[in-house]
N, C-alpha and C positions, 0 to 999 in steps of 0.2 A: 553060802556064796564065798568064792575064793578070791574076791577082789583084793588087790594089795592096797596099802594105805594111800599111795600116790593117786591111784585111780579113784578111790572113794573121795579123797580130798578134792580132786579136780571136779568130780560130779557135784559135790555139795557146794563148792565155791561157785560153779556155774549156775546152779539152781538159785543160790542165794542172790547172786547178782541180778538174775532175771526177776525174781520175786520182789527184791527191794526197789526195783525200778518202777513197779506198779504202785499207783496211788490208791490207797485203801484206808482212808481215815475212818475211825469208828462210826458205824452206822452207814457207811458208804463203801462197803467191801466188795461190790459187785464184780469189778474187774479181777480182783484177786481170787474170788470164789470161782469165777468162770475158768480161770487158768488152773486152779487146783482140781476142779472137776475133770478137766481134760487130762491132766497128768495122772490122776488117780484111776480114772476109767481105762486108761491104757494098760493097767496092770491088775485092777481089782474089778470083779464083776458087779458087786453090790456097792454102789455109791449113791447116796441120797443127799439132798439139800433141803433143809426145812424152810419155813416161811420167813425166817430172819437171816438165813445165810449160813447157818452151821452146816459143815460138811462132814459126813460120816462114811468111811469106807470100811465095810465089814468083811472079814475073812472067817467064815463059819468053822466052828469046831464040832466035835462029836456031840450027839444028843446027851444032854445032862452035864455038859462041860461048863466050867465057870467062864466068865467073860472078863477081859481086861481091856479097859479103855486107856488109850494113849493119846493125849491131847496137847495141842499147841493153839495159839490164837493168830488170826489173820490180820487184825486191824492194827493201825498205827495212830499215834497222836497227831493232832493237827488243829485246824480252825474251821469255822463255819461262817458263811456270809450272813451278816446281820442287817445291813442296809447299804445303800449307795448314795453318796453325797451328791449335791448338784454339780460339783466339779469332777465327778466320775470316780472319786476315790471310794474304796470299799471299806466299810467298818466291819469288824468281825468279833466273834467270841471263840473261846477255846473248846476243843473236844479232846479230853484227856489231859495229861500232865504237862501241858505246854509251859515253858518257863520264859518269862518276859525278857530276861537278860539275853536270851538267845534269839530274839525275834528281829530286832532293829537291823535293817539293811539286808535281810535274807531274801534269797530268790525263792519264789513259791509258784505253784500251779493251781489253777481253778478250772475244772472240766478240761484239763489238758492244756489250757492256755497259760502262757508265762506272765508272771507279774513280779513285783518286788515290794517288800514291806518298806515304807518310806523311812528315811533317816534325815533328821534336821541338819542342815548345812553346818559344818563345824565353825565356819566363819562368823555365824551369828548366834552360836550357842554360848551362853554365859559359862564361865568356868565352873560354877556350882552345878549346873545342869549336866556337865560332861561327866560328873561322878555319880549320876543318878540314872535310874531306869524309868522311861516313860511308862505310865500305867497302860494296861491293855486298851482301855477305853479311848486313849489318845492315839493309838496306832491305826494304820490304814494300809491297804494294799493298792498299789498303783499298777494298773494294767496297761498304761500308756495312752489313756484317753483323757480328754478334758471335759467330758460331759457324760451323763448317765446313759445316753443312747448308745454310745460306743460299747459300753459294758453290756447293755441289754442285747445288742446285736450278736454278742458272743454266746448268747443263751444262758448267761450267768443269772441266777436267781437267788433270792433269800433262801437259806438252807443248804446251799451248795458247799461242798467240802473244800478246804484249802490245805494243800500238802506242801511240805518242803520240796524244793528241787535240789537234790544233793545226791547224785548217782554214787553208787558204791565204787570204791577204787582200792587197789592194793597200796599199802604203804611201802616204805623202803624195805621192810621185812615182808617178803612176799606172802607169808602165811597170815598176815594181819590185814584186815579189811576195815574200811571206814565208810560211813555214809548214813543216810536216813533209813529208818524202818528196819534196821537189822534186828531190832526188837519188834516182832518176833518172827520175821521172815526166815531166820535161821532155824527156828523150830518147825516152820512149815516145810522147809527143805528136808529136814531130818524125817519128818512124818512121811513125806512122799518117797524118800529113799527107803524107809522101813517097809512101805507097801511093796516096793519093787523087790525087796529081798525076801519078804515073807509070803507074798501071794503065790498061789499055786501049790502050796505045801499044806499037809494036814498037821495041825497043831493040837495040843491037848487042851486048848481053850479056844473060845471065840474071841477074836481080836477086833476091836473097834478103833480104827485110826481116825481121829477126830480133829478138825480144825474149827475153832469157835470164833464167834464174832463179838464185838463190843466188850472185849476184856478191858480196854483202856478206860472205859467209862463206867465200871462197876461190875465186871465179871458176869455180864448179863447172859451172853450166849452159853456159857458153861452151866449156868443154872438150868437153862432150858434143855440142853442136850443130855445132861447127866440124869435129869429126872426121866426123860424119855427112854434112855438106854438101860437105866438101872443096873450098872455093871457090878460085878463082884468086887472089883478093885480098880484102881486107876493110877496112872503115872502122868503127872503134868510136867510138860517141858516148856521152859520159858527162859528168858535172859534175866540177869540181875546186875546191879551196879558192882563194879570192881574197885579194889584198892590198887596199890602198886604205882600210884602217882604222888608227886610231892605234896599235894593238898589233901591227902587222905591218910589217916592213921590206921595202921593195920590192926591195932588193938581197940581203939576207941570208936572207930568208924566201920571199916570194911576189911575183913581179913582175906577175902577171896581175890584171886589174881587171874588175869587172862593167861592162857598157855599152860595152866597147871592142872587141867582136866576138869571134868564136870563137877559141879557143886551139888552134893547131896544135902539139901536144905532141911534142917531139922525143925526150924520154926520161923515163921514170918508174921509180920504185923504191919498194917498200914491203915490209919483211920480207925474205924470201928470193926474192921474185918481182920482176919488172920487165919493161920493154919499151923498146927503142930503136926508134923508128919506122923501118921499112924505108926506106932513102934515096929510092928512086924514088917510093914512095907519099907520102913527106913532100914531095918536090919537086912531085908532081902536085897535092897540096892547095894548096901555096903558089902555084904557077903559075895554078891555076884561080881562086883568090881574087883574085890581081892582075889577071887577065884580066877577071873579072866585076866588078871594082871593089868587092869585099867587104872591109871592114876586118877585119884578123885580128891575133892576137898569137902570138908564138912563145915557148915557155917550157918549162922543166923542171918535173916534178912528183915531187919526192922526199919520201917519207913516206907515199905512197899509191899505189894501182894502179887500173887499170881492167881490163875483160875483155881488153884488148889483150895483157896479159901471158900469158894462156892461149891466145888465138887465134893469135898469131904462131908458136908452137912446135908447132902441131898437125901431125900426120903429118910430111911432109918440109919443113914451114915454109910459112906463108901471109904474103905481103907485106901488111903491115898499117899503115894510117894511123890517127892518133888525133886526133879532134876533141873538145875539151872545152868545156863552157859554164861559165864561172867563176861561183862562187856564194860568198857570205859565210856565216860561221857554220856551218861544216861539221858534219854529223852532230848537229845540234841540232833542236829543234822550231821554230826560226825561221830556217831556211835562207833566204837571200835572193838573188834573181837579177833580171836585167834581161831582159824578154821580147824586146827587140830583139836580144839575143845569140842567142836561139833562132831568130828569123827569119833572121838572117844565117847561122847554122849550117845551117839547112835549105837555104837558097839555095846554099851552098857544096857540100853533099853532093849535092843534086839536079843541079847542073852537072857534077860528077864522074860521077855515074851515067849521065847522058845521053850523055856523051862516051866512056865506057869501052867498049873494043872490042879485037879482036885486034891492032889497031895500037898499043895502049897499051903502051909499053915499060917493063917493070918490072925489067929487068936491073940488077944491082948496079952494074956499071961504067958504066951510062948516067947515073947520078946524080951530082950535085955532091957531092964529098966533104966540103965545108965543114959 
C-alpha cells in the first residue's frame, strides 16, 4: 500500500476514537465485537466469532504454509453491578485492574445510561479522610434516582457492566490522544488496518488477525483462540505503561516513552503469569524494525502482562513476539498515547507478516542468546 504517514495516522486516529467510545468491559464486549466484525468483513472473507466473542479474520496462504497469528484484545477495565440500595444507589465490584484512587467523582455509564460515582461533600469530610481513598465496598454509582425502581426501569440488573465515560480527545499536541479504553482499542485499530492492507493478496503464510476477549481478567480469550488456531507463531499487540513523567524513574520503573516507537518487549511478568519473548521471534521483530528504518524500544514489563503470557504456552508452545504501544496513565480514564507509535507498530507488524514463510527460522538455537 502506498499510503503516506498522514493518511495512515488519520485513519488510525479515527478508528481509535470510534472504538474507544464503545463500552466493552471484560465479559461484556458485545458492542465492540459487533463493530469489529462489520469492519473486518468489509475487507476479509473469512471472519468468525466464537462462543465467547473472540474474533478471527483469516487470510489463507498456500497449502502447507505456516500460520501467523496477530492478536490484540477488545475488552477494557471497568466495574460490575453488585446490588442496588433502597435509596437507588448502586454498589459494584471491579472487572480488571480498576484503581480506587481514580474512581471517586468519575462519570460512568451502565447499559448506555449516565451516572456518577459519588463523592462525599468536602464540607463534611474530616481532614484525615481527605488524604485517604475510600475502599471499593464504600463506593456507589448514582444514576440520579432516589429509589431502586428508577434504576430497575432503566433495565439495569446485577451483573451489568460499568464503564468510564471519558471520550477520547486530542491534547495540545495533536498527535497525542487521551481517554478511556485506549488500552487496547489502539491494538484493535491496528489489526483492522492490517486487514485492510493485507487482504486480497497472496502471502507465503496463512494470517490469522485476531481480537480476543477477557484479557483484562486473566488472558482468557487468548487461551481459547490460540488453542483452536494452533498457529505456527504469534505476535501479540497491546499497550504498556510508559515512563517520561516526573513520578516515574526511567531506570528503576519504566524506561519506555510515548512517541519513541513500538516497544519490543523481551520479558513481562504480573502475578503468577508472564512471558519471555521467544528469542527467534524477538530477533525477527528487531531485525525487521532495523531493516525498515522503524524506530523501536526494547524493554521489560514487570508488574503487568499481555495475552502473550497465555499464547506462548498453548499446546506444545507457540513462538511469540510482543509488540507494545507505550501509554501514560495506565488503567485510568485519561490513558494517553502518541498516534505515531501506532503507525510505526502497524508498519513493523505488516512487514513481518509479508515476509513470514516456511523459510522463517524460529528455532531456538538460531537466535542470538543476548
